[in-house]
N, CA, C and O atoms as a MOPAC input file, in Angstrom:
PM7 MOZYME 1SCF
protein

 N     62.24200 1   -31.27600 1    46.68900 1
 C     61.34500 1   -30.17400 1    46.96700 1
 C     62.15100 1   -28.96800 1    47.40500 1
 O     63.16200 1   -29.10100 1    48.09500 1
 N     61.70400 1   -27.80600 1    47.00600 1
 C     62.35000 1   -26.54900 1    47.36600 1
 C     61.54100 1   -25.89300 1    48.46500 1
 O     60.31500 1   -25.82400 1    48.37800 1
 N     62.21900 1   -25.40900 1    49.50300 1
 C     61.55200 1   -24.67100 1    50.56200 1
 C     61.77600 1   -23.18900 1    50.30600 1
 O     62.89200 1   -22.74900 1    50.03000 1
 N     60.69200 1   -22.42800 1    50.40200 1
 C     60.73800 1   -21.00100 1    50.11600 1
 C     60.47900 1   -20.24000 1    51.40300 1
 O     59.56700 1   -20.57700 1    52.15700 1
 N     61.28000 1   -19.21700 1    51.65500 1
 C     61.03000 1   -18.35500 1    52.79400 1
 C     60.46500 1   -17.04200 1    52.28700 1
 O     61.02800 1   -16.41300 1    51.39100 1
 N     59.33100 1   -16.63200 1    52.87600 1
 C     58.70400 1   -15.37800 1    52.47100 1
 C     58.22700 1   -14.63600 1    53.71300 1
 O     58.07100 1   -15.22800 1    54.78000 1
 N     57.99900 1   -13.35500 1    53.56500 1
 C     57.49300 1   -12.54800 1    54.67000 1
 C     55.96900 1   -12.64400 1    54.70300 1
 O     55.34300 1   -13.15200 1    53.77300 1
 N     55.40100 1   -12.15700 1    55.76900 1
 C     53.94200 1   -12.14000 1    55.88600 1
 C     53.32000 1   -11.30000 1    54.77800 1
 O     52.27400 1   -11.65800 1    54.23600 1
 N     53.96300 1   -10.18000 1    54.44000 1
 C     53.44800 1    -9.30300 1    53.39000 1
 C     53.44600 1   -10.02600 1    52.04000 1
 O     52.49600 1    -9.90500 1    51.26600 1
 N     54.50800 1   -10.77200 1    51.76500 1
 C     54.57000 1   -11.52000 1    50.51900 1
 C     53.48600 1   -12.59000 1    50.46500 1
 O     52.89800 1   -12.82500 1    49.41000 1
 N     53.21700 1   -13.23700 1    51.59500 1
 C     52.16300 1   -14.24400 1    51.64600 1
 C     50.81400 1   -13.59600 1    51.35400 1
 O     50.00300 1   -14.15700 1    50.61700 1
 N     50.56900 1   -12.42500 1    51.92400 1
 C     49.31700 1   -11.72700 1    51.67300 1
 C     49.18300 1   -11.37700 1    50.18500 1
 O     48.10900 1   -11.52300 1    49.60100 1
 N     50.27400 1   -10.91800 1    49.58600 1
 C     50.25400 1   -10.59700 1    48.15500 1
 C     49.97500 1   -11.84200 1    47.32900 1
 O     49.19300 1   -11.80000 1    46.37900 1
 N     50.60900 1   -12.94100 1    47.68600 1
 C     50.37100 1   -14.18900 1    46.96800 1
 C     48.91700 1   -14.61800 1    47.07400 1
 O     48.32100 1   -15.05100 1    46.08700 1
 N     48.34500 1   -14.50200 1    48.26400 1
 C     46.94900 1   -14.89300 1    48.43900 1
 C     46.04000 1   -14.04300 1    47.56700 1
 O     45.10800 1   -14.56100 1    46.95100 1
 N     46.30100 1   -12.74600 1    47.51200 1
 C     45.46500 1   -11.85500 1    46.71300 1
 C     45.63100 1   -12.12600 1    45.23300 1
 O     44.64600 1   -12.22700 1    44.50200 1
 N     46.86200 1   -12.24400 1    44.79000 1
 C     47.12600 1   -12.34100 1    43.36100 1
 C     46.80300 1   -13.71300 1    42.81000 1
 O     46.18500 1   -13.82200 1    41.75100 1
 N     47.19600 1   -14.73300 1    43.48700 1
 C     47.02200 1   -16.06900 1    42.93900 1
 C     45.63400 1   -16.62100 1    43.18300 1
 O     45.23100 1   -17.59600 1    42.54700 1
 N     44.89600 1   -16.00500 1    44.10200 1
 C     43.57000 1   -16.51000 1    44.38900 1
 C     43.60100 1   -17.76500 1    45.23900 1
 O     42.59500 1   -18.46500 1    45.35000 1
 N     44.74700 1   -18.05700 1    45.84000 1
 C     44.81800 1   -19.24500 1    46.68400 1
 C     43.92700 1   -19.06800 1    47.90400 1
 O     43.86400 1   -17.98300 1    48.48300 1
 N     43.26200 1   -20.10300 1    48.27900 1
 C     42.50100 1   -20.09000 1    49.51800 1
 C     43.39000 1   -20.73500 1    50.56000 1
 O     43.60600 1   -21.94700 1    50.54100 1
 N     43.90000 1   -19.92800 1    51.46000 1
 C     44.83300 1   -20.42500 1    52.45200 1
 C     44.04300 1   -20.76400 1    53.71100 1
 O     43.40900 1   -19.89900 1    54.31400 1
 N     44.09100 1   -22.01000 1    54.08900 1
 C     43.29500 1   -22.49100 1    55.20100 1
 C     43.88600 1   -22.04600 1    56.53800 1
 O     45.00200 1   -21.52800 1    56.59800 1
 N     43.12200 1   -22.25700 1    57.60200 1
 C     43.48200 1   -21.80400 1    58.93800 1
 C     44.85900 1   -22.29000 1    59.36900 1
 O     45.58600 1   -21.56100 1    60.04400 1
 N     45.22400 1   -23.49800 1    58.99400 1
 C     46.50900 1   -24.03100 1    59.46000 1
 C     47.69500 1   -23.24800 1    58.92400 1
 O     48.79900 1   -23.38200 1    59.45100 1
 N     47.50500 1   -22.44200 1    57.90000 1
 C     48.59700 1   -21.64900 1    57.34900 1
 C     48.79600 1   -20.32400 1    58.08400 1
 O     49.77600 1   -19.61800 1    57.84600 1
 N     47.88400 1   -19.99700 1    58.95900 1
 C     47.99800 1   -18.72900 1    59.66700 1
 C     49.15500 1   -18.72900 1    60.66400 1
 O     49.62600 1   -17.66500 1    61.06700 1
 N     49.60400 1   -19.89100 1    61.05600 1
 C     50.69200 1   -19.97600 1    62.02300 1
 C     51.97100 1   -20.49400 1    61.39000 1
 O     52.70200 1   -21.27500 1    62.00000 1
 N     52.23700 1   -20.06400 1    60.17900 1
 C     53.40500 1   -20.52800 1    59.43500 1
 C     54.71200 1   -19.94200 1    59.94000 1
 O     55.77700 1   -20.52200 1    59.72400 1
 N     54.64600 1   -18.84300 1    60.58500 1
 C     55.84800 1   -18.07000 1    60.78300 1
 C     56.51900 1   -18.33400 1    62.12000 1
 O     55.86200 1   -18.45000 1    63.15500 1
 N     57.82400 1   -18.42700 1    62.07500 1
 C     58.63000 1   -18.70900 1    63.26300 1
 C     59.25900 1   -17.43600 1    63.80600 1
 O     60.20200 1   -17.51000 1    64.59400 1
 N     58.78400 1   -16.32000 1    63.42200 1
 C     59.33400 1   -15.04100 1    63.85600 1
 C     58.78700 1   -13.94400 1    62.97600 1
 O     58.04400 1   -14.21000 1    62.03100 1
 N     59.14100 1   -12.74200 1    63.27300 1
 C     58.60000 1   -11.60300 1    62.55100 1
 C     59.12100 1   -11.49900 1    61.13300 1
 O     58.48300 1   -10.86700 1    60.29000 1
 N     60.25400 1   -12.09700 1    60.85000 1
 C     60.85100 1   -11.96900 1    59.52400 1
 C     60.34800 1   -12.99700 1    58.53200 1
 O     60.79700 1   -13.01600 1    57.38600 1
 N     59.44400 1   -13.83400 1    58.93700 1
 C     58.94200 1   -14.85100 1    58.01900 1
 C     59.29700 1   -16.23500 1    58.50900 1
 O     59.86100 1   -16.38800 1    59.59200 1
 N     58.97700 1   -17.23300 1    57.72900 1
 C     59.25000 1   -18.60800 1    58.12800 1
 C     59.17100 1   -19.51900 1    56.93000 1
 O     58.99700 1   -19.07000 1    55.79700 1
 N     59.30000 1   -20.78900 1    57.19000 1
 C     59.27500 1   -21.76700 1    56.11100 1
 C     57.85100 1   -22.23900 1    55.86500 1
 O     57.10000 1   -22.50200 1    56.80300 1
 N     57.49600 1   -22.34000 1    54.61300 1
 C     56.17800 1   -22.83100 1    54.23900 1
 C     56.15700 1   -24.34400 1    54.34900 1
 O     57.16900 1   -24.99900 1    54.09900 1
 N     55.01700 1   -24.90600 1    54.71800 1
 C     54.95200 1   -26.35800 1    54.77900 1
 C     54.80700 1   -26.94700 1    53.37800 1
 O     54.57400 1   -26.22100 1    52.41100 1
 N     54.94600 1   -28.25700 1    53.27800 1
 C     54.96900 1   -28.92500 1    51.97200 1
 C     53.70800 1   -28.68300 1    51.15600 1
 O     53.77900 1   -28.45300 1    49.94900 1
 N     52.56000 1   -28.73400 1    51.81000 1
 C     51.30600 1   -28.60100 1    51.07300 1
 C     51.17400 1   -27.22700 1    50.42400 1
 O     50.74600 1   -27.13100 1    49.27300 1
 N     51.53000 1   -26.16900 1    51.13600 1
 C     51.44500 1   -24.83600 1    50.56300 1
 C     52.49700 1   -24.66300 1    49.47000 1
 O     52.23800 1   -24.01800 1    48.45400 1
 N     53.68100 1   -25.23500 1    49.67600 1
 C     54.69900 1   -25.19200 1    48.62000 1
 C     54.17000 1   -25.81400 1    47.34400 1
 O     54.40600 1   -25.29500 1    46.25300 1
 N     53.45100 1   -26.92700 1    47.47200 1
 C     52.88800 1   -27.59900 1    46.29700 1
 C     51.86000 1   -26.70700 1    45.61200 1
 O     51.83000 1   -26.62600 1    44.38400 1
 N     51.01000 1   -26.03200 1    46.40400 1
 C     50.03300 1   -25.10300 1    45.83900 1
 C     50.73400 1   -23.98000 1    45.07200 1
 O     50.32400 1   -23.62600 1    43.96700 1
 N     51.78200 1   -23.43000 1    45.66100 1
 C     52.51700 1   -22.35100 1    45.00800 1
 C     53.17400 1   -22.84100 1    43.73000 1
 O     53.17300 1   -22.13000 1    42.72500 1
 N     53.73500 1   -24.04100 1    43.75100 1
 C     54.33800 1   -24.61800 1    42.55100 1
 C     53.30300 1   -24.74200 1    41.44100 1
 O     53.59900 1   -24.45900 1    40.28000 1
 N     52.08500 1   -25.16500 1    41.79400 1
 C     51.02400 1   -25.30200 1    40.79500 1
 C     50.68000 1   -23.96000 1    40.16500 1
 O     50.48000 1   -23.87300 1    38.95400 1
 N     50.61000 1   -22.91300 1    40.98200 1
 C     50.31300 1   -21.58600 1    40.45900 1
 C     51.42400 1   -21.13100 1    39.52500 1
 O     51.15600 1   -20.63100 1    38.43300 1
 N     52.66600 1   -21.30100 1    39.95200 1
 C     53.80400 1   -20.86900 1    39.14000 1
 C     53.85200 1   -21.64600 1    37.83200 1
 O     54.09700 1   -21.06000 1    36.77800 1
 N     53.62400 1   -22.95300 1    37.88200 1
 C     53.64800 1   -23.75600 1    36.66000 1
 C     52.50500 1   -23.39600 1    35.72600 1
 O     52.68500 1   -23.39000 1    34.50800 1
 N     51.32900 1   -23.09400 1    36.27400 1
 C     50.20600 1   -22.72900 1    35.40900 1
 C     50.45800 1   -21.38400 1    34.73500 1
 O     49.98900 1   -21.14700 1    33.62200 1
 N     51.19400 1   -20.50900 1    35.40400 1
 C     51.47600 1   -19.19800 1    34.83300 1
 C     52.38900 1   -19.29800 1    33.62100 1
 O     52.34400 1   -18.43900 1    32.74000 1
 N     53.21000 1   -20.32500 1    33.56700 1
 C     54.11600 1   -20.49100 1    32.43700 1
 C     53.34700 1   -20.78900 1    31.15200 1
 O     53.83400 1   -20.53500 1    30.05000 1
 N     52.15300 1   -21.32400 1    31.30900 1
 C     51.34000 1   -21.71300 1    30.16000 1
 C     50.16600 1   -20.75200 1    30.02800 1
 O     49.04400 1   -21.08300 1    30.41100 1
 N     50.41800 1   -19.58200 1    29.49400 1
 C     49.34800 1   -18.59500 1    29.39600 1
 C     49.25200 1   -18.03000 1    27.97700 1
 O     49.42600 1   -16.82900 1    27.77100 1
 N     48.97600 1   -18.89200 1    27.00800 1
 C     48.89900 1   -18.41000 1    25.62900 1
 C     47.74100 1   -17.43200 1    25.39900 1
 O     47.76900 1   -16.67200 1    24.43200 1
 N     46.73500 1   -17.43800 1    26.26000 1
 C     45.56800 1   -16.57700 1    26.06700 1
 C     45.93800 1   -15.09600 1    26.07800 1
 O     45.18100 1   -14.27800 1    25.55400 1
 N     47.07200 1   -14.73000 1    26.65600 1
 C     47.43200 1   -13.31200 1    26.73700 1
 C     47.78400 1   -12.72900 1    25.37700 1
 O     47.81200 1   -11.50900 1    25.21300 1
 N     48.05300 1   -13.58900 1    24.40100 1
 C     48.44300 1   -13.10500 1    23.08500 1
 C     47.24400 1   -12.69900 1    22.22700 1
 O     47.41500 1   -12.06100 1    21.18800 1
 N     46.04100 1   -13.06200 1    22.65300 1
 C     44.83600 1   -12.72600 1    21.89300 1
 C     44.38100 1   -11.31600 1    22.27500 1
 O     44.07900 1   -11.04100 1    23.43700 1
 N     44.33700 1   -10.43700 1    21.28800 1
 C     43.92600 1    -9.06200 1    21.53400 1
 C     42.47600 1    -9.01000 1    22.00800 1
 O     41.65200 1    -9.84500 1    21.63400 1
 N     42.18600 1    -8.01700 1    22.83400 1
 C     40.83300 1    -7.80900 1    23.33900 1
 C     40.16800 1    -6.77200 1    22.44000 1
 O     40.39400 1    -5.56900 1    22.57200 1
 N     39.34100 1    -7.27300 1    21.51800 1
 C     38.70200 1    -6.39700 1    20.53700 1
 C     37.23500 1    -6.13500 1    20.85500 1
 O     36.64900 1    -5.15500 1    20.39500 1
 N     36.65200 1    -7.03200 1    21.65200 1
 C     35.23200 1    -6.91800 1    22.01200 1
 C     35.10000 1    -7.15900 1    23.51300 1
 O     35.99500 1    -7.72800 1    24.13800 1
 N     34.00200 1    -6.73400 1    24.07500 1
 C     33.79500 1    -6.91800 1    25.51000 1
 C     33.79100 1    -8.41400 1    25.86600 1
 O     34.21000 1    -8.79100 1    26.96000 1
 N     33.32200 1    -9.25700 1    24.94600 1
 C     33.32400 1   -10.70800 1    25.19700 1
 C     34.74900 1   -11.22500 1    25.38100 1
 O     34.98900 1   -12.13100 1    26.17800 1
 N     35.68700 1   -10.64400 1    24.64100 1
 C     37.09900 1   -11.00300 1    24.82000 1
 C     37.57600 1   -10.58900 1    26.21300 1
 O     38.36400 1   -11.29100 1    26.84700 1
 N     37.08500 1    -9.44100 1    26.67400 1
 C     37.42600 1    -8.96400 1    28.01700 1
 C     36.90900 1    -9.89400 1    29.09800 1
 O     37.62100 1   -10.21000 1    30.05100 1
 N     35.65800 1   -10.33500 1    28.94300 1
 C     35.09700 1   -11.30200 1    29.89400 1
 C     35.97500 1   -12.55100 1    29.96000 1
 O     36.31500 1   -13.03500 1    31.03900 1
 N     36.33000 1   -13.05200 1    28.79400 1
 C     37.13800 1   -14.27400 1    28.70800 1
 C     38.51800 1   -14.06600 1    29.32400 1
 O     39.02000 1   -14.93700 1    30.03500 1
 N     39.12600 1   -12.92700 1    29.05600 1
 C     40.45600 1   -12.62200 1    29.57900 1
 C     40.44400 1   -12.60800 1    31.11000 1
 O     41.29200 1   -13.23400 1    31.74700 1
 N     39.49300 1   -11.90200 1    31.68900 1
 C     39.41600 1   -11.79600 1    33.15400 1
 C     39.14400 1   -13.15600 1    33.77900 1
 O     39.77400 1   -13.52000 1    34.77200 1
 N     38.21200 1   -13.90900 1    33.20700 1
 C     37.89900 1   -15.23400 1    33.75700 1
 C     39.11100 1   -16.15400 1    33.66100 1
 O     39.37600 1   -16.91500 1    34.59200 1
 N     39.84200 1   -16.10200 1    32.57000 1
 C     41.00100 1   -16.96500 1    32.39200 1
 C     42.11800 1   -16.58100 1    33.35300 1
 O     42.80200 1   -17.45500 1    33.88500 1
 N     42.31200 1   -15.28800 1    33.58200 1
 C     43.29200 1   -14.86700 1    34.58700 1
 C     42.97700 1   -15.52000 1    35.92900 1
 O     43.86500 1   -16.05300 1    36.59400 1
 N     41.71400 1   -15.47400 1    36.31500 1
 C     41.30600 1   -16.06000 1    37.59900 1
 C     41.51700 1   -17.56900 1    37.59400 1
 O     42.03900 1   -18.12300 1    38.56200 1
 N     41.12300 1   -18.23400 1    36.52600 1
 C     41.27500 1   -19.69200 1    36.44200 1
 C     42.73700 1   -20.11300 1    36.53000 1
 O     43.04800 1   -21.17300 1    37.07400 1
 N     43.63000 1   -19.29300 1    35.99800 1
 C     45.06500 1   -19.59700 1    36.01900 1
 C     45.73500 1   -19.15000 1    37.31600 1
 O     46.94300 1   -19.31500 1    37.48600 1
 N     44.94300 1   -18.58300 1    38.23400 1
 C     45.53100 1   -18.10800 1    39.49200 1
 C     46.35700 1   -16.84800 1    39.30900 1
 O     47.30400 1   -16.61000 1    40.05800 1
 N     46.00200 1   -16.03900 1    38.31700 1
 C     46.77500 1   -14.84700 1    38.00300 1
 C     45.97500 1   -13.56800 1    38.15300 1
 O     46.32800 1   -12.54800 1    37.56000 1
 N     44.91100 1   -13.60000 1    38.92800 1
 C     44.13000 1   -12.37900 1    39.08600 1
 C     44.93500 1   -11.37600 1    39.92200 1
 O     45.71100 1   -11.75900 1    40.79700 1
 N     44.73700 1   -10.10500 1    39.63700 1
 C     45.43000 1    -9.03700 1    40.33200 1
 C     44.59900 1    -7.78300 1    40.17600 1
 O     43.68300 1    -7.73400 1    39.35400 1
 N     44.91200 1    -6.77600 1    40.95700 1
 C     44.18400 1    -5.51600 1    40.83100 1
 C     44.70900 1    -4.80000 1    39.59300 1
 O     45.90000 1    -4.50600 1    39.49200 1
 N     43.82100 1    -4.52500 1    38.66500 1
 C     44.22500 1    -3.98000 1    37.37000 1
 C     44.95500 1    -2.63900 1    37.48200 1
 O     45.79500 1    -2.32800 1    36.63700 1
 N     44.65300 1    -1.84800 1    38.50000 1
 C     45.35100 1    -0.57200 1    38.67700 1
 C     46.84200 1    -0.76600 1    38.92500 1
 O     47.64500 1     0.11300 1    38.61200 1
 N     47.21600 1    -1.91900 1    39.49000 1
 C     48.62000 1    -2.19400 1    39.80400 1
 C     49.41400 1    -2.67000 1    38.60000 1
 O     50.64500 1    -2.67500 1    38.62600 1
 N     48.72300 1    -3.06600 1    37.55600 1
 C     49.39600 1    -3.60200 1    36.37900 1
 C     49.96200 1    -4.99200 1    36.66100 1
 O     49.92900 1    -5.47800 1    37.79100 1
 N     50.47200 1    -5.60500 1    35.62300 1
 C     50.99500 1    -6.96900 1    35.73700 1
 C     52.34900 1    -7.01500 1    36.43200 1
 O     52.90500 1    -8.09600 1    36.62800 1
 N     52.88800 1    -5.85000 1    36.80800 1
 C     54.15800 1    -5.80200 1    37.51800 1
 C     54.10800 1    -6.65200 1    38.78500 1
 O     55.09800 1    -7.27400 1    39.16900 1
 N     52.95300 1    -6.66800 1    39.42200 1
 C     52.78600 1    -7.44300 1    40.65000 1
 C     53.05800 1    -8.92200 1    40.39000 1
 O     53.74400 1    -9.57900 1    41.17300 1
 N     52.52500 1    -9.43700 1    39.29800 1
 C     52.73600 1   -10.84300 1    38.94300 1
 C     54.21000 1   -11.10400 1    38.63400 1
 O     54.76300 1   -12.13900 1    39.00300 1
 N     54.82500 1   -10.15300 1    37.95500 1
 C     56.23900 1   -10.29100 1    37.60900 1
 C     57.10800 1   -10.29100 1    38.87200 1
 O     58.01300 1   -11.11500 1    39.00700 1
 N     56.83100 1    -9.37300 1    39.78600 1
 C     57.61000 1    -9.27300 1    41.02100 1
 C     57.52000 1   -10.53900 1    41.86200 1
 O     58.43400 1   -10.84700 1    42.62700 1
 N     56.42400 1   -11.26900 1    41.72300 1
 C     56.25600 1   -12.53100 1    42.45200 1
 C     56.77600 1   -13.72600 1    41.65200 1
 O     56.59500 1   -14.87700 1    42.05000 1
 N     57.42100 1   -13.44100 1    40.52600 1
 C     57.98100 1   -14.48900 1    39.65600 1
 C     56.91600 1   -15.43700 1    39.11600 1
 O     57.18500 1   -16.61600 1    38.88900 1
 N     55.70800 1   -14.91800 1    38.91100 1
 C     54.63700 1   -15.74200 1    38.35300 1
 C     54.60800 1   -15.66500 1    36.83500 1
 O     54.08200 1   -16.55700 1    36.16900 1
 N     55.17800 1   -14.58900 1    36.29300 1
 C     55.22900 1   -14.41800 1    34.83900 1
 C     56.58800 1   -13.84500 1    34.46100 1
 O     57.33000 1   -13.35200 1    35.31000 1
 N     56.89300 1   -13.92000 1    33.18500 1
 C     58.14600 1   -13.35500 1    32.68900 1
 C     57.97500 1   -11.87000 1    32.39100 1
 O     56.85900 1   -11.35100 1    32.39900 1
 N     59.08900 1   -11.19300 1    32.12700 1
 C     59.06300 1    -9.77500 1    31.76100 1
 C     58.23200 1    -9.56000 1    30.49900 1
 O     57.42300 1    -8.63500 1    30.42500 1
 N     58.44200 1   -10.42400 1    29.51300 1
 C     57.69500 1   -10.33000 1    28.26100 1
 C     56.20000 1   -10.52200 1    28.50100 1
 O     55.38700 1    -9.77700 1    27.95500 1
 N     55.82900 1   -11.51300 1    29.31100 1
 C     54.41400 1   -11.74700 1    29.61900 1
 C     53.80900 1   -10.55200 1    30.33700 1
 O     52.65900 1   -10.19300 1    30.08800 1
 N     54.57900 1    -9.93000 1    31.23100 1
 C     54.11600 1    -8.73500 1    31.93900 1
 C     53.76000 1    -7.63800 1    30.94500 1
 O     52.70700 1    -7.00900 1    31.04800 1
 N     54.64300 1    -7.41800 1    29.98900 1
 C     54.40200 1    -6.37100 1    28.98700 1
 C     53.17100 1    -6.67400 1    28.13700 1
 O     52.39800 1    -5.77300 1    27.81300 1
 N     52.99400 1    -7.92800 1    27.78000 1
 C     51.83400 1    -8.32200 1    26.97100 1
 C     50.54800 1    -8.15100 1    27.77400 1
 O     49.56300 1    -7.62400 1    27.25600 1
 N     50.54400 1    -8.58400 1    29.02100 1
 C     49.34100 1    -8.43800 1    29.85500 1
 C     49.00500 1    -6.96500 1    30.04000 1
 O     47.83200 1    -6.59300 1    30.02000 1
 N     50.01200 1    -6.12600 1    30.21800 1
 C     49.74600 1    -4.69000 1    30.35400 1
 C     49.12600 1    -4.11000 1    29.08200 1
 O     48.28900 1    -3.21100 1    29.15800 1
 N     49.53000 1    -4.61700 1    27.91300 1
 C     48.89100 1    -4.18800 1    26.65800 1
 C     47.42600 1    -4.62100 1    26.64800 1
 O     46.55600 1    -3.85800 1    26.22700 1
 N     47.14900 1    -5.84900 1    27.11200 1
 C     45.76700 1    -6.32700 1    27.16900 1
 C     44.95300 1    -5.46600 1    28.12200 1
 O     43.77000 1    -5.23200 1    27.87200 1
 N     45.55800 1    -4.98300 1    29.21800 1
 C     44.83300 1    -4.10900 1    30.14600 1
 C     44.39800 1    -2.82400 1    29.44800 1
 O     43.28000 1    -2.34900 1    29.64800 1
 N     45.27900 1    -2.27000 1    28.63500 1
 C     44.90200 1    -1.06400 1    27.87200 1
 C     43.69000 1    -1.35500 1    26.99200 1
 O     42.77900 1    -0.53300 1    26.89200 1
 N     43.68000 1    -2.51200 1    26.36100 1
 C     42.55300 1    -2.90500 1    25.50000 1
 C     41.29500 1    -3.17300 1    26.31500 1
 O     40.18200 1    -2.89100 1    25.87200 1
 N     41.48300 1    -3.71900 1    27.50400 1
 C     40.36500 1    -4.09800 1    28.37400 1
 C     39.50900 1    -2.90000 1    28.76900 1
 O     38.30100 1    -3.03000 1    28.96700 1
 N     40.13300 1    -1.74900 1    28.88000 1
 C     39.41600 1    -0.55900 1    29.32900 1
 C     38.97400 1     0.33600 1    28.17500 1
 O     38.95300 1     1.56100 1    28.29900 1
 N     38.62600 1    -0.28200 1    27.06500 1
 C     38.08900 1     0.43600 1    25.91300 1
 C     36.78000 1     1.11100 1    26.34100 1
 O     35.85900 1     0.43300 1    26.79800 1
 N     36.68900 1     2.43200 1    26.19900 1
 C     35.48000 1     3.13300 1    26.64600 1
 C     34.22300 1     2.75200 1    25.85400 1
 O     33.10900 1     3.05500 1    26.28300 1
 N     34.39100 1     2.10000 1    24.72000 1
 C     33.23200 1     1.70200 1    23.91500 1
 C     32.63000 1     0.37000 1    24.36600 1
 O     31.55100 1    -0.00700 1    23.91000 1
 N     33.32200 1    -0.34700 1    25.26100 1
 C     32.81000 1    -1.63800 1    25.72900 1
 C     31.63100 1    -1.42000 1    26.67300 1
 O     31.67600 1    -0.56500 1    27.55800 1
 N     30.58300 1    -2.20300 1    26.47000 1
 C     29.42800 1    -2.17500 1    27.35400 1
 C     29.48900 1    -3.41300 1    28.24600 1
 O     29.21400 1    -4.52500 1    27.79600 1
 N     29.84800 1    -3.21500 1    29.49700 1
 C     30.00100 1    -4.32100 1    30.45100 1
 C     28.67400 1    -4.70600 1    31.10400 1
 O     28.63500 1    -5.59300 1    31.95700 1
 N     27.60400 1    -4.04800 1    30.71200 1
 C     26.28800 1    -4.39000 1    31.24000 1
 C     26.21100 1    -4.18200 1    32.74000 1
 O     26.66900 1    -3.16900 1    33.26800 1
 N     25.62600 1    -5.15700 1    33.41700 1
 C     25.40800 1    -5.05400 1    34.86300 1
 C     26.70500 1    -4.91300 1    35.66500 1
 O     26.66700 1    -4.47400 1    36.81400 1
 N     27.83800 1    -5.27200 1    35.08600 1
 C     29.12000 1    -5.20700 1    35.79900 1
 C     29.73400 1    -3.81500 1    35.73200 1
 O     30.64600 1    -3.51100 1    36.50100 1
 N     29.26300 1    -2.98100 1    34.84800 1
 C     29.67800 1    -1.60000 1    34.63500 1
 C     31.04400 1    -1.45100 1    33.97000 1
 O     31.19900 1    -0.63900 1    33.05900 1
 N     32.03600 1    -2.22300 1    34.41300 1
 C     33.36900 1    -2.13100 1    33.81700 1
 C     34.16000 1    -3.40300 1    34.15300 1
 O     33.63500 1    -4.33000 1    34.76800 1
 N     35.42400 1    -3.42600 1    33.73800 1
 C     36.26300 1    -4.60900 1    33.96200 1
 C     36.45400 1    -4.87900 1    35.45300 1
 O     36.51000 1    -6.03700 1    35.86700 1
 N     36.55400 1    -3.83100 1    36.25900 1
 C     36.68600 1    -4.01700 1    37.70800 1
 C     35.46700 1    -4.73300 1    38.27200 1
 O     35.58600 1    -5.65600 1    39.07800 1
 N     34.28500 1    -4.28800 1    37.83100 1
 C     33.04400 1    -4.90300 1    38.30800 1
 C     32.96900 1    -6.37400 1    37.95300 1
 O     32.53900 1    -7.19200 1    38.76700 1
 N     33.38300 1    -6.71700 1    36.74000 1
 C     33.35000 1    -8.12600 1    36.33700 1
 C     34.37800 1    -8.94300 1    37.11900 1
 O     34.10000 1   -10.07600 1    37.51200 1
 N     35.55200 1    -8.37900 1    37.34400 1
 C     36.57400 1    -9.08800 1    38.12000 1
 C     36.08300 1    -9.34700 1    39.54400 1
 O     36.30300 1   -10.42700 1    40.09000 1
 N     35.42100 1    -8.36300 1    40.14200 1
 C     34.85900 1    -8.55100 1    41.49200 1
 C     33.77900 1    -9.62200 1    41.48300 1
 O     33.69300 1   -10.42800 1    42.40900 1
 N     32.95400 1    -9.63500 1    40.44000 1
 C     31.93000 1   -10.66700 1    40.30800 1
 C     32.57000 1   -12.06000 1    40.28300 1
 O     32.09600 1   -12.97500 1    40.95600 1
 N     33.64100 1   -12.21400 1    39.50900 1
 C     34.33200 1   -13.50500 1    39.40100 1
 C     34.87900 1   -13.92900 1    40.76200 1
 O     34.76100 1   -15.09400 1    41.14200 1
 N     35.47600 1   -12.99400 1    41.49400 1
 C     36.03000 1   -13.31400 1    42.81600 1
 C     34.93500 1   -13.73200 1    43.79300 1
 O     35.10300 1   -14.69100 1    44.54700 1
 N     33.80700 1   -13.00600 1    43.77900 1
 C     32.69200 1   -13.35000 1    44.66500 1
 C     32.10300 1   -14.70100 1    44.28900 1
 O     31.73500 1   -15.49100 1    45.15900 1
 N     32.01600 1   -14.96100 1    42.99300 1
 C     31.51200 1   -16.24100 1    42.50000 1
 C     32.39800 1   -17.38300 1    43.00600 1
 O     31.89700 1   -18.43200 1    43.41000 1
 N     33.69600 1   -17.17500 1    42.98100 1
 C     34.63700 1   -18.19500 1    43.45100 1
 C     34.50400 1   -18.41900 1    44.96100 1
 O     34.55300 1   -19.55600 1    45.42900 1
 N     34.33600 1   -17.33000 1    45.72100 1
 C     34.18200 1   -17.42900 1    47.16900 1
 C     32.91900 1   -18.20100 1    47.55000 1
 O     32.90300 1   -18.90400 1    48.56000 1
 N     31.87000 1   -18.07300 1    46.75000 1
 C     30.59700 1   -18.71500 1    47.07400 1
 C     30.54400 1   -20.19100 1    46.70600 1
 O     29.56800 1   -20.87600 1    47.01400 1
 N     31.58300 1   -20.68000 1    46.05300 1
 C     31.59900 1   -22.10500 1    45.67500 1
 C     32.02800 1   -22.96900 1    46.81500 1
 O     32.09800 1   -24.19000 1    46.67200 1

């Protein structure tokens, strides 16, 4: 097993991006202001997210219709790769969740996702649908 040291800010970014639900016992992970060692269980969760990110063939499918956009956003969440679209996929790359090539492909999909001709219905846009997915996950 590999032990990873990260800062509090990095942990917050991981929680936001990967969609991990970090339980109360993880709030006291740190042995000082500079960060600390993660326990085995959280390391395993992080490994699962990183391994799932390696298998993301769905990013190669162009977003031509709003239904493709719905599927893309939902799949990002299911793979633990949700992120704020304004930040681009660079965030995922910086956390070593995806490769440089995958980052570039996801950024191309983001351009397609915001096609002004797409009718997102009650969600209004891709941001609205992504928020819906996150709220849906929280309510489970």
